C-alpha positions, 0 to 999 in steps of 0.5 A: 880837617879830620872831624869825627864827632861833636865833643861837647856842648857847654854853658857858661855857669855862675855857681858850679855846685848849683848848677851841677845839682840842677842837671843831676837832680832836675833833668836826666844828667850824670856827672863825668867830670868835675873840677872848679872850672869845668865839669862834664855831664851826660844823658844818664839813658844815652845808650850810645858809647861816646855820647855828647857831653853837656859842659859847664864852664864856671865864670865869675859873676852873672852869666851875660843874657842877651834878649830881643823882642821881635813881635810876641817872641822873645830871641835869645842870643846863643845856644839852646840844648834841645832834649827829646821827650815822649811827653812834653806836657807831663815834663813841663808840669814836673818842671814847673813843680820844680820851681824852673822858669818854663819861657814858652810851651809851643804849640803842637805842629807838623815839626812836633811840640816843645817847650822852652825853659831856663837853667838857674843861671838863665841858660836855655833849653827846649823840650822837644816831642817828635811827631810821631810821639804825640799821637 
């Protein structure tokens, strides 16, 4: 087996146009490929020559969700796309102002700081601020 890179990570979406608008207007992604069923995006400020793509795969009907309550935390099946930031607090404020659902703002610690939020289809994303950026 000769694996060389991660090509993409994808989310199911129920409305391709709405999903593209969210990722290109609310978050800093740009569209690199688009058709009615599959679209590919990359971070606008990713300096790598072959960045990992975020794929959007259209399905009919609502995107399935599995959530389990464990104590005070909600755990979700499926992946979470983590996006690095220099200022979680400012980004959470911006996302809230745009009407984005914020699930949880995580208390800062030795690991850094973060916040979990949802895209319009209920897919989970996380803002991550590394510890060195907390100072």
